[in-house]
C-alpha positions as CSV (number, residue, x, y, z in Angstrom):
1,M,-0.1,0.1,0.1
2,I,1.4,3.6,-0.8
3,M,0.0,6.8,0.6
4,L,-1.0,9.5,-1.9
5,T,-2.7,12.8,-1.6
6,R,-5.8,13.9,-3.7
7,I,-6.1,17.2,-5.2
8,S,-8.2,18.2,-2.4
9,G,-5.5,17.5,-0.1
10,S,-7.3,14.4,1.7
11,R,-4.6,11.4,2.0
12,F,-5.7,8.1,1.0
13,V,-3.8,4.7,0.7
14,L,-3.8,2.8,-2.5
15,N,-2.9,-0.8,-3.2
16,A,0.0,-0.4,-5.6
17,D,-0.5,-4.0,-6.9
18,L,-3.5,-2.7,-8.9
19,I,-1.8,0.3,-10.6
20,E,-1.8,-0.1,-14.4
21,R,-0.1,3.1,-15.3
22,V,0.8,6.5,-14.2
23,D,0.4,9.7,-16.5
24,A,1.6,13.3,-16.1
25,T,-0.8,15.4,-18.0
26,P,0.4,17.8,-16.4
27,D,-1.6,16.7,-13.2
28,T,-0.6,13.2,-12.2
29,V,-3.2,10.6,-13.1
30,V,-3.1,7.2,-11.4
31,T,-5.1,4.5,-13.4
32,L,-5.8,1.2,-11.9
33,V,-6.5,-1.9,-13.7
34,D,-10.2,-1.7,-13.3
35,G,-9.9,1.7,-15.2
36,K,-10.6,3.8,-12.0
37,K,-8.6,7.0,-12.1
38,Y,-7.0,9.1,-9.3
39,V,-5.6,12.7,-9.6
40,V,-3.0,13.0,-7.1
41,L,-0.6,15.9,-5.9
42,E,2.6,13.8,-6.1
43,D,4.4,13.9,-9.3
44,L,5.2,10.9,-11.3
45,L,8.5,10.1,-10.1
46,E,7.2,10.3,-6.5
47,V,4.5,7.7,-7.2
48,V,7.1,5.4,-8.9
49,A,9.3,5.9,-5.9
50,A,6.7,5.1,-3.6
51,V,5.8,1.8,-5.6
52,R,9.5,0.8,-5.5
53,R,9.8,1.3,-1.6
54,H,6.6,-0.5,-0.9
55,R,8.0,-3.5,-3.3
56,G,11.4,-3.3,-1.5
57,E,9.7,-3.6,1.7
58,I,7.7,-6.5,0.6
59,I,11.1,-8.4,-0.5
60,A,12.8,-7.4,2.7
61,C,9.9,-8.6,4.9
62,S,9.8,-11.9,3.0
63,R,13.7,-12.3,3.4
64,L,13.0,-12.0,7.4
65,V,10.3,-14.7,7.2
66,E,12.7,-17.2,5.2
67,D,15.3,-16.5,7.7
68,E,12.8,-17.1,10.6
69,L,11.6,-20.3,9.1
70,A,15.0,-21.4,8.5
71,D,16.0,-20.7,12.0
72,A,13.0,-22.5,13.3
73,D,13.7,-25.6,11.2
74,V,17.3,-25.7,12.4
75,A,16.0,-25.6,15.9
76,H,13.5,-28.2,15.3
77,R,15.9,-30.4,13.6
78,A,18.2,-30.0,16.5
79,A,15.6,-31.0,19.1
80,A,14.4,-34.0,17.2
81,A,18.2,-35.1,17.0
82,S,18.8,-34.9,20.5
83,H,15.8,-37.6,21.1
84,L,17.7,-40.2,19.0
85,S,19.8,-43.0,20.2
86,P,23.6,-42.7,19.3
87,V,24.7,-45.1,16.7
88,T,26.8,-48.0,17.5
89,P,28.9,-49.7,15.0
90,L,28.1,-53.4,14.3
91,H,30.7,-55.7,15.4
92,G,33.8,-56.0,12.9
93,E,32.9,-52.4,11.4
94,V,35.1,-49.4,11.8
């Protein structure tokens, strides 16, 4: 979600994944995939930067989740391994 400002000055949050295009005509017009349009105070490059930040945050959060899952898996394996009996070689094996 990105925060934008309507021409009237009111702020709103928009799902960046629904943006089809952004035009500067000279006002900035954000067109969604369903055809709905929003005229905003932010210029074209500010909208693009907001979308990039938003997507970057998603990637960063997904890496944190992956790291947490990997840490949990290691902890789970360590706990499971502590319940196993030691391996004893068969007679005559080295």
